[in-house]
C-alpha positions as CSV (number, residue, x, y, z in Angstrom):
1,M,85.3,2.5,74.8
2,K,83.9,5.5,72.9
3,L,80.9,5.0,70.4
4,Y,83.0,5.2,67.2
5,D,85.5,3.1,68.5
6,E,83.4,0.3,69.4
7,L,81.6,0.6,65.9
8,K,85.0,0.2,64.5
9,W,85.6,-2.8,66.7
10,R,82.6,-4.3,65.9
11,G,83.7,-3.8,62.1
12,L,80.8,-1.7,61.4
13,I,82.6,1.2,59.9
14,K,84.3,1.0,56.4
15,D,83.9,4.5,54.5
16,E,83.7,7.4,56.0
17,A,82.7,11.1,54.3
18,G,82.8,14.4,56.5
19,E,85.5,16.0,58.8
20,D,85.8,15.1,62.2
21,L,83.1,12.2,61.8
22,A,83.8,10.1,64.8
23,E,83.5,13.1,67.3
24,K,80.4,14.0,65.8
25,I,79.5,10.2,66.5
26,N,80.7,10.4,69.9
27,Q,78.7,13.4,70.9
28,G,75.4,12.1,69.8
29,G,72.7,14.7,68.6
30,L,72.7,13.7,65.1
31,T,69.6,12.8,63.0
32,F,70.9,9.9,60.6
33,Y,69.0,7.9,57.9
34,W,69.1,4.7,56.3
35,G,67.3,3.1,53.3
36,T,66.1,0.0,51.7
37,D,63.6,-0.7,49.0
38,P,60.7,-2.6,49.3
39,S,61.4,-5.4,47.2
40,A,59.5,-7.9,49.2
41,D,57.1,-7.8,52.6
42,S,60.0,-8.5,55.0
43,L,63.4,-7.6,55.8
44,H,65.7,-10.4,56.2
45,I,69.4,-11.1,57.8
46,G,70.9,-9.2,54.9
47,H,69.2,-5.8,56.7
48,L,69.7,-7.1,60.0
49,S,73.5,-5.6,60.5
50,S,71.8,-2.2,59.5
51,L,69.1,-2.2,61.7
52,L,71.1,-3.0,64.8
53,T,74.0,-0.6,63.7
54,A,70.9,2.0,63.8
55,K,70.0,0.7,67.4
56,R,73.5,1.4,68.7
57,L,73.5,5.0,67.6
58,E,70.2,5.5,68.8
59,L,71.5,4.4,72.1
60,G,74.6,6.5,71.7
61,G,71.8,9.7,71.6
62,H,71.3,9.9,67.7
63,H,68.0,9.9,66.2
64,P,67.5,7.1,63.1
65,I,65.0,7.2,60.1
66,L,64.4,4.5,58.2
67,L,63.7,5.6,54.4
68,V,62.0,2.9,52.6
69,G,62.1,3.5,48.8
70,G,58.6,3.5,47.3
71,A,59.8,5.6,44.7
72,T,63.4,4.2,43.9
73,G,62.1,0.6,44.5
74,L,60.1,1.2,41.3
75,I,63.3,1.9,39.5
76,G,65.7,-0.6,40.9
77,D,69.4,-0.1,42.1
78,P,71.8,-1.1,39.5
79,R,72.8,-4.9,40.2
80,P,76.7,-6.0,39.7
81,T,75.6,-8.1,36.1
82,S,71.7,-7.2,35.0
83,E,69.1,-4.7,35.6
84,R,66.4,-5.7,38.1
85,E,62.6,-6.9,37.1
86,M,60.4,-4.3,38.2
87,Q,57.7,-4.3,40.1
88,S,54.2,-3.1,40.2
89,K,53.4,0.1,42.0
90,E,50.8,-2.4,43.7
91,T,53.0,-4.6,45.2
92,I,55.8,-1.7,46.1
93,L,52.6,-0.2,48.2
94,A,51.6,-3.7,49.8
95,N,55.4,-4.4,50.6
96,Y,55.9,-1.1,52.2
97,E,53.0,-1.3,54.4
98,A,54.3,-4.9,55.4
99,L,57.7,-3.4,56.5
100,Q,56.0,-0.1,57.9
101,K,54.5,-2.9,60.7
102,Q,57.6,-4.9,60.9
103,I,59.9,-2.0,61.9
104,S,57.6,-0.4,64.0
105,S,57.2,-3.7,65.8
106,L,60.9,-4.1,66.3
107,F,62.4,-0.9,66.8
108,G,59.7,1.8,66.5
109,Y,61.9,3.8,64.2
110,E,60.8,7.0,62.6
111,M,59.8,5.5,58.9
112,V,59.6,7.9,55.7
113,N,58.6,6.9,52.1
114,N,60.7,8.6,49.1
115,Y,58.0,8.4,47.1
116,D,55.7,11.1,49.1
117,W,58.4,13.7,48.0
118,S,59.3,12.3,44.5
119,K,56.0,11.4,43.0
120,D,55.2,15.2,42.4
121,I,58.7,16.2,40.6
122,N,58.2,16.5,37.0
123,F,60.8,15.5,34.5
124,I,61.8,19.3,33.7
125,D,62.2,20.0,37.4
126,F,64.3,16.7,37.8
127,L,66.8,17.8,35.3
128,R,66.8,21.6,36.2
129,D,67.0,21.2,39.7
130,Y,69.0,18.2,40.5
131,G,70.6,16.9,37.2
132,K,72.7,19.9,36.6
133,Y,74.5,19.0,39.9
134,F,75.9,15.4,38.2
135,S,78.4,15.5,35.4
136,I,78.4,12.3,33.3
137,N,82.2,11.7,34.1
138,Y,81.5,12.0,37.8
139,M,78.6,9.3,37.8
140,L,80.8,6.8,35.3
141,N,83.5,6.8,37.9
142,K,81.6,5.7,40.4
143,D,81.8,1.8,40.9
144,I,78.1,1.4,41.2
145,I,77.7,2.7,37.6
146,S,81.2,1.7,36.0
147,R,80.8,-1.9,37.0
148,R,77.9,-2.3,34.6
149,L,79.5,-0.4,31.5
150,A,80.9,-3.7,29.9
151,T,77.2,-5.3,30.0
152,G,75.2,-2.0,29.5
153,I,73.2,0.1,31.8
154,T,69.8,1.6,31.2
155,Y,68.9,5.1,32.0
156,T,66.5,4.1,34.5
157,E,69.5,2.4,36.4
158,F,71.6,5.2,35.7
159,S,69.1,7.8,37.2
160,Y,69.2,5.6,40.5
161,M,72.0,7.6,41.9
162,V,70.5,11.0,41.3
163,M,67.2,10.0,43.1
164,Q,69.0,8.7,46.2
165,A,71.1,11.9,46.4
166,L,67.9,13.8,46.2
167,D,66.6,11.6,49.1
168,F,69.4,12.7,51.3
169,L,69.1,16.4,50.0
170,W,65.1,16.2,51.2
171,L,65.8,14.8,54.5
172,F,68.5,17.2,55.2
173,E,66.6,20.1,54.6
174,H,63.3,18.9,56.2
175,K,64.3,16.5,58.8
176,N,67.6,18.0,59.8
177,C,69.2,14.7,58.7
178,T,72.8,15.1,58.5
179,M,74.3,11.7,58.1
180,Q,73.7,8.6,56.4
181,V,74.5,5.0,56.9
182,C,74.4,2.4,54.2
183,G,76.3,-1.0,53.2
184,S,79.5,-0.5,51.4
185,D,78.0,-1.5,48.1
186,Q,76.4,1.9,48.2
187,W,79.2,4.1,48.7
188,G,78.9,5.9,45.0
189,N,75.2,6.8,45.8
190,V,76.2,8.2,49.4
191,T,79.1,10.6,48.4
192,A,76.7,11.5,45.6
193,G,74.1,12.7,48.4
194,V,77.1,14.1,50.4
195,D,78.5,16.1,47.2
196,L,74.9,17.5,46.1
197,I,73.9,19.0,50.0
198,R,77.2,20.7,49.6
199,K,76.7,22.0,46.0
200,K,72.8,23.0,46.8
201,T,73.0,24.3,50.8
202,G,76.9,24.7,51.1
203,Q,76.9,22.9,54.2
204,E,78.4,19.8,55.4
205,A,76.6,16.2,55.9
206,Y,78.4,12.8,56.9
207,A,78.1,9.2,56.0
208,F,79.6,6.0,56.8
209,T,79.3,2.5,55.2
210,M,79.3,-0.8,56.9
211,P,81.2,-3.5,55.3
212,L,78.8,-6.2,54.0
213,I,78.3,-9.4,56.1
214,T,79.2,-12.5,54.2
215,T,80.6,-16.0,54.9
216,K,83.9,-17.3,55.2
217,D,83.7,-17.9,50.8
218,G,82.5,-14.1,50.4
219,K,78.7,-15.0,50.0
220,K,76.5,-12.7,51.5
221,I,74.9,-13.6,54.7
222,G,71.5,-14.4,54.9
223,K,71.1,-16.8,51.8
224,S,70.4,-20.3,52.7
225,E,70.5,-22.4,49.3
226,G,69.3,-19.3,47.9
227,N,66.4,-18.5,50.1
228,A,66.5,-15.4,52.1
229,I,66.3,-15.9,56.2
230,W,63.5,-13.4,56.9
231,L,62.9,-11.4,60.0
232,D,58.9,-12.1,59.5
233,I,58.8,-15.3,62.0
234,N,56.0,-16.4,59.4
235,K,58.4,-16.5,56.7
236,T,61.2,-17.8,58.6
237,S,60.4,-19.7,62.1
238,A,62.5,-19.1,65.1
239,Y,63.9,-22.4,64.9
240,E,64.9,-21.8,61.2
241,M,66.5,-18.7,62.4
242,Y,68.4,-20.7,65.5
243,Q,69.7,-23.3,63.3
244,Y,71.4,-20.7,60.6
245,F,73.3,-18.9,63.0
246,L,73.9,-22.2,65.0
247,N,75.8,-23.4,61.7
248,S,78.0,-20.3,61.7
249,E,81.5,-21.3,60.6
250,D,84.0,-21.4,63.5
251,E,86.3,-18.8,61.6
252,M,83.1,-16.2,61.4
253,V,81.4,-17.0,64.4
254,I,83.3,-13.9,66.8
255,D,83.2,-11.6,64.0
256,Y,78.8,-12.2,63.8
257,L,78.7,-11.8,67.6
258,K,80.3,-8.4,67.0
259,V,77.7,-7.6,64.8
260,Y,74.3,-9.4,65.4
261,T,74.6,-9.0,69.4
262,F,74.5,-6.4,71.9
263,L,77.0,-8.6,74.3
264,S,79.9,-6.2,75.5
265,P,83.2,-6.2,74.1
266,D,84.8,-8.0,77.2
267,E,81.9,-10.6,77.0
268,I,82.8,-11.1,73.3
269,M,86.5,-11.6,73.8
270,A,85.9,-13.9,76.7
271,I,83.7,-16.1,74.7
272,A,86.3,-16.0,71.8
273,Q,89.3,-17.5,74.3
274,R,86.9,-20.5,75.2
275,H,85.8,-20.7,71.6
276,Q,89.4,-21.1,70.5
277,A,90.5,-23.1,73.3
278,K,87.2,-26.0,72.9
279,P,85.4,-24.9,69.3
280,E,83.7,-28.1,69.4
281,L,81.7,-27.2,72.4
282,R,80.3,-24.5,69.9
283,E,79.7,-22.2,72.8
284,A,80.1,-19.0,70.4
285,Q,77.5,-20.6,68.0
286,K,75.0,-21.2,70.5
287,T,75.3,-18.0,72.2
288,L,74.9,-16.1,68.5
289,A,71.9,-18.1,68.1
290,K,70.3,-17.3,71.1
291,E,71.2,-13.8,71.1
292,V,69.4,-13.0,68.0
293,V,66.6,-15.2,68.0
294,T,65.6,-13.4,71.8
295,F,66.0,-10.1,70.0
296,L,63.8,-10.4,67.3
297,H,61.6,-12.9,68.5
298,G,61.7,-13.0,72.3
299,E,63.0,-15.4,74.8
300,K,60.2,-18.0,74.6
301,E,61.0,-18.5,71.0
302,A,64.5,-18.7,71.4
303,L,64.2,-21.0,74.3
304,K,61.4,-23.4,72.2
305,A,64.2,-23.3,69.3
306,K,67.2,-24.0,71.3
307,E,64.9,-27.0,72.8
308,M,63.8,-28.6,69.4
309,S,67.5,-28.1,68.0
310,E,68.5,-30.4,71.4
311,A,66.0,-32.5,70.8
312,L,67.0,-33.2,66.8
313,F,70.7,-33.4,67.6
314,S,70.2,-35.9,70.9
315,G,67.8,-37.9,68.6
316,H,65.2,-37.2,70.6
317,V,62.5,-36.7,67.9
318,K,59.8,-38.5,69.8
319,N,59.7,-35.4,72.2
320,L,58.6,-33.0,69.2
321,T,55.0,-32.3,68.8
322,K,53.5,-32.6,65.0
323,E,53.8,-28.6,64.5
324,E,57.7,-28.5,65.6
325,I,58.4,-31.5,63.4
326,N,57.1,-29.7,60.5
327,N,58.7,-26.7,61.4
328,V,62.1,-28.7,61.9
329,F,61.8,-30.4,58.6
330,K,60.2,-27.7,56.2
331,G,61.6,-28.3,53.1
332,V,62.4,-32.2,53.8
333,P,61.0,-34.7,51.1
334,S,57.7,-35.8,52.2
335,F,55.0,-37.9,51.3
336,L,51.9,-39.6,52.4
337,T,52.1,-43.3,53.4
338,K,50.3,-46.5,54.5
339,E,51.6,-49.7,56.8
340,N,54.0,-51.7,54.7
341,N,56.8,-53.9,55.0
342,I,59.9,-51.9,55.3
343,I,61.6,-52.9,52.3
344,D,58.6,-51.9,50.3
345,F,58.5,-48.7,52.1
346,L,61.8,-47.7,51.4
347,V,61.3,-48.5,47.9
348,E,57.8,-46.9,47.0
349,N,58.9,-44.0,48.9
350,K,62.3,-43.6,47.0
351,I,64.4,-43.6,49.9
352,A,66.1,-46.6,48.5
353,S,66.7,-46.8,44.6
354,S,65.9,-51.0,44.9
355,K,64.6,-53.6,47.2
356,R,68.4,-54.9,47.2
357,E,69.2,-51.2,48.2
358,A,66.5,-51.1,51.0
359,R,68.0,-54.6,52.3
360,E,71.3,-53.2,52.2
361,F,70.1,-50.2,54.1
362,V,68.8,-51.8,56.8
363,T,71.0,-54.5,57.3
364,A,73.5,-52.0,57.9
365,G,71.8,-50.0,60.8
366,S,71.4,-47.3,58.1
367,I,67.5,-46.7,58.6
368,S,65.9,-45.1,61.6
369,I,62.2,-44.4,62.0
370,N,61.5,-41.8,64.7
371,E,64.9,-42.4,66.0
372,E,64.2,-46.1,66.2
373,K,67.0,-48.4,64.4
374,I,65.5,-50.7,62.0
375,T,67.6,-53.6,61.3
376,D,64.8,-56.2,60.2
377,E,64.0,-56.5,56.5
378,H,60.6,-58.1,57.9
379,F,59.7,-55.0,59.9
380,I,56.2,-53.6,59.4
381,V,55.8,-49.9,59.2
382,N,52.6,-49.0,61.3
383,K,50.5,-46.3,62.4
384,S,51.3,-46.9,65.8
385,M,54.8,-45.9,65.9
386,A,53.6,-42.8,64.3
387,I,53.9,-39.1,66.6
388,D,50.4,-37.8,67.3
389,D,49.3,-41.0,64.9
390,E,50.4,-39.3,61.9
391,I,54.2,-38.4,61.2
392,L,57.1,-40.5,61.0
393,V,60.8,-39.3,60.9
394,I,62.7,-41.4,58.6
395,R,66.4,-40.9,58.7
396,R,68.9,-42.6,56.3
397,G,72.5,-42.5,57.4
398,K,73.7,-39.5,59.5
399,K,71.8,-36.7,57.8
400,K,69.5,-37.4,55.0
401,Y,65.9,-37.0,56.3
402,F,62.3,-37.8,54.9
403,I,58.8,-37.2,56.5
404,A,56.2,-39.7,56.0
405,K,52.6,-39.1,57.0
406,F,49.7,-41.5,57.4
407,N,46.5,-40.9,56.0
């Protein structure tokens, strides 16, 4: 399977610009870029499909450039419903430097900052040298603009398309960059760049977009209860990353294997057959979680995340260290405690709403502490049962967890 065909098979090409794009991709030798604005100090899972697509192209003989938009980040691309909150120059610069370290460590891609060539363009030159190539009708027909007309769009956001087109032109002229790769929501900006290059230079440029990776119900992947799944291990632990992909929906997991792993098509199809036959084994999800965490954080972290996940699933919480428990149960309700009768312990720490409910939980076998079921309402919760003489993991029912810590 040639590179273009494999990218299509993996679901990584949606829209295309430029003649004979498939041939160009299969031949290799193109310099291409993709971009992101430094709105945070780490990339997240939503960016990973683009990063891995760039890696596939690099392995196919192309040269990747990552553009981090120090200039466009100060403006913010139009969101579907409202204007983005502007960030300070200091924040944008700090985020850029953090992303530079992250990308260098993970991929080693060449990285550029559009602030370097945008900062010295004065307003008159911007209008004369670039603005004259964009008709208002042309811009209004772009989905990224038209979807905001009903609610209103500022001139600042309206200018974003021109700035992104300018980036492609600059890279074309200074880096021999002839192709742009991005998410499908950027199609209007991408074609604006292709058109600007043709109008200014008379030469052809190429582009393709990748479909946005979503869950079964259409939500962008990378969001977990409103929190981004970061590539920075200090912001999202290897265990959290592993668990996120382990919980992938059965209907979506094979698509995710195509996008997020370097397993061959034959390997993925074999997993798909086994998954269809016995989805309860969750082989596809386990493979996906292992491959992603290994790629980002190494085999050691992937193995540790797997062991932590299995310890929790099998009820072997006592086998985890204090640090691992804090990692696994990040975000779970926690409190300081003292030795106490189990009924008072449950009520005082709001695990039960009343002593009556607490007794019902205990006698029904619904309460476990460090995976030891408590059925005696006279039981005394004491420090001797704590992990590392400090932590208790309380489970109410099958999935409701609490963390208690002794002073």
